[in-house]
C-alpha positions in Angstrom: 33.2 -113.7 -20.1 30.5 -115.7 -22.1 28.4 -112.6 -22.2 31.1 -110.9 -24.2 31.0 -113.7 -26.9 27.3 -113.3 -27.3 27.8 -109.5 -27.4 30.4 -109.9 -30.2 28.2 -112.1 -32.1 25.5 -109.5 -31.8 28.0 -107.0 -33.3 28.6 -109.3 -36.2 24.9 -109.6 -36.9 24.3 -105.9 -36.3 27.2 -105.2 -38.8 25.6 -107.5 -41.2 22.2 -105.6 -40.7 20.5 -108.7 -39.5 19.0 -106.9 -36.5 16.7 -109.9 -35.6 19.6 -112.1 -35.0 21.5 -109.3 -33.2 18.5 -109.2 -30.9 18.8 -112.8 -30.1 22.5 -112.6 -29.4 22.3 -109.4 -27.3 19.4 -111.0 -25.6 21.6 -114.0 -24.5 24.3 -111.5 -23.3 21.7 -109.9 -21.0 20.5 -113.2 -19.6 24.0 -114.3 -18.9 25.1 -110.8 -17.5 22.1 -108.8 -16.6 24.0 -106.2 -14.8 26.0 -105.2 -17.9 24.7 -101.9 -19.4 26.6 -102.3 -22.7 24.7 -105.6 -23.4 21.1 -103.8 -22.7 22.2 -100.7 -24.6 23.0 -102.9 -27.7 19.9 -104.8 -27.4 18.0 -101.5 -27.3 19.8 -100.4 -30.5 18.9 -103.6 -32.2 15.2 -103.4 -31.2 15.2 -99.7 -32.2 16.4 -100.7 -35.7 13.7 -103.2 -35.9 11.1 -100.6 -35.0 10.3 -102.2 -31.7 10.1 -99.1 -29.7 8.6 -100.6 -26.5 11.4 -103.1 -26.3 14.1 -100.6 -27.2 12.8 -98.2 -24.4 12.8 -100.9 -21.9 16.4 -101.9 -22.9 17.7 -98.4 -22.8 16.0 -97.7 -19.5 17.7 -100.9 -18.1 21.0 -99.6 -19.4 20.7 -96.2 -17.8 19.3 -97.7 -14.5 22.8 -99.7 -14.5 24.8 -96.8 -15.5 23.5 -93.4 -15.1 26.3 -91.6 -17.0 25.4 -93.6 -20.2 24.7 -90.5 -22.4 24.0 -92.5 -25.7 21.3 -94.5 -23.9 19.7 -91.4 -22.4 19.7 -89.9 -25.8 18.2 -92.9 -27.5 15.6 -93.3 -24.6 14.7 -89.6 -25.4 14.3 -90.5 -29.1 12.1 -93.5 -28.3 9.9 -91.5 -25.9 9.6 -88.7 -28.5 8.7 -91.2 -31.2 6.0 -92.7 -28.9 4.6 -89.1 -28.2 5.7 -89.1 -24.6 7.4 -85.7 -24.8 7.7 -85.1 -21.0 9.7 -88.4 -20.7 11.8 -87.4 -23.8 12.5 -84.0 -22.0 13.7 -85.9 -18.9 15.9 -88.3 -20.9 17.4 -85.3 -22.8 18.0 -83.4 -19.7 19.8 -86.5 -18.1 21.9 -86.5 -21.3 23.1 -82.9 -21.1 24.0 -83.6 -17.5 26.3 -86.5 -18.7 27.8 -84.5 -21.7 27.1 -80.8 -21.2 29.3 -79.9 -24.2 27.3 -82.0 -26.7 25.5 -79.7 -29.2 23.2 -82.4 -30.4 22.1 -83.2 -26.8 21.2 -79.4 -26.3 19.5 -79.1 -29.8 17.3 -82.1 -29.1 16.5 -80.9 -25.7 15.4 -77.5 -27.3 13.3 -79.3 -29.9 11.4 -81.2 -27.3 11.0 -78.3 -25.1 9.5 -76.3 -28.0 7.1 -79.1 -28.9 5.9 -79.0 -25.2 5.3 -75.3 -25.6 8.1 -74.3 -23.2 9.5 -71.8 -25.6 11.7 -69.8 -23.2 13.3 -72.9 -21.9 13.7 -74.0 -25.6 15.5 -70.8 -26.5 17.9 -71.4 -23.6 18.7 -74.8 -24.9 19.1 -73.6 -28.6 21.3 -70.8 -27.4 23.5 -73.2 -25.7 23.7 -75.4 -28.7 24.6 -72.5 -30.9 27.2 -71.4 -28.4 28.9 -74.8 -28.3 28.6 -75.0 -32.1 30.4 -71.8 -32.5 33.0 -72.7 -30.0 33.7 -76.2 -31.7 34.0 -74.2 -34.9 36.6 -72.2 -33.5 38.3 -75.1 -31.9 38.6 -77.0 -35.2 40.4 -74.1 -36.9 43.8 -75.3 -38.5 45.9 -73.7 -35.8 44.3 -76.0 -33.2 44.5 -79.2 -35.0 43.9 -82.3 -33.0 45.0 -85.8 -33.8 42.9 -89.0 -33.6 45.1 -90.0 -30.7 43.5 -87.1 -28.7 40.0 -88.6 -28.9 38.6 -90.2 -25.8 37.9 -94.0 -26.2 34.2 -94.9 -26.3 33.0 -96.5 -23.1 30.0 -98.3 -24.8 28.7 -99.5 -28.0 26.9 -96.6 -29.7 23.5 -96.2 -31.0 22.6 -97.1 -34.6 22.6 -93.6 -36.0 25.3 -90.9 -35.6 24.6 -87.3 -34.8 25.3 -86.5 -38.5 22.8 -88.9 -39.7 24.9 -91.6 -41.0 24.9 -95.2 -39.9 27.1 -96.0 -37.0 28.4 -99.6 -36.3 28.6 -100.8 -32.8 32.0 -100.4 -31.2 32.6 -97.0 -33.3 32.3 -93.7 -31.4 28.9 -92.0 -32.1 26.5 -90.1 -30.0 22.7 -90.3 -31.4 19.8 -91.6 -33.0 18.4 -88.5 -34.9 15.4 -86.9 -33.4 12.2 -87.5 -35.5 
């Protein structure tokens, strides 16, 4: 469980916005337990915050290699690929993300943006239509007569990426989905 102590130290440094020290702590966690996707994901998030996109990409890739269902890591991998101008890889990552979370509006939207940038306009329209459909369904589901309590929420399986889908900062160990698409 030593890796968890390093992971918690990384969380503390990340929360204090000291991303360089968070990288050091999460790096230790990955050396101690190299098969732990959470540690790799956290390392990627911290590298991403520092602007080290190549290291972030490698860390996110390691996380999804270890856990294919890690939607947040697929999303962040897509973002890093898009930021590096590798739109085909971004498209692949976003497709993997929608496979993991087919009801995630942001995942479909980001896939649509990427497809549009690739000139795949028909596919982009399909992705945007799916995002719109899900968004409308969510609006109906959040009407007062269908109130849900915090207890209904599913627990997060993994530390989230640094930016939430609504553009605000997220802190590791809080539920969040995404880093905004550039």
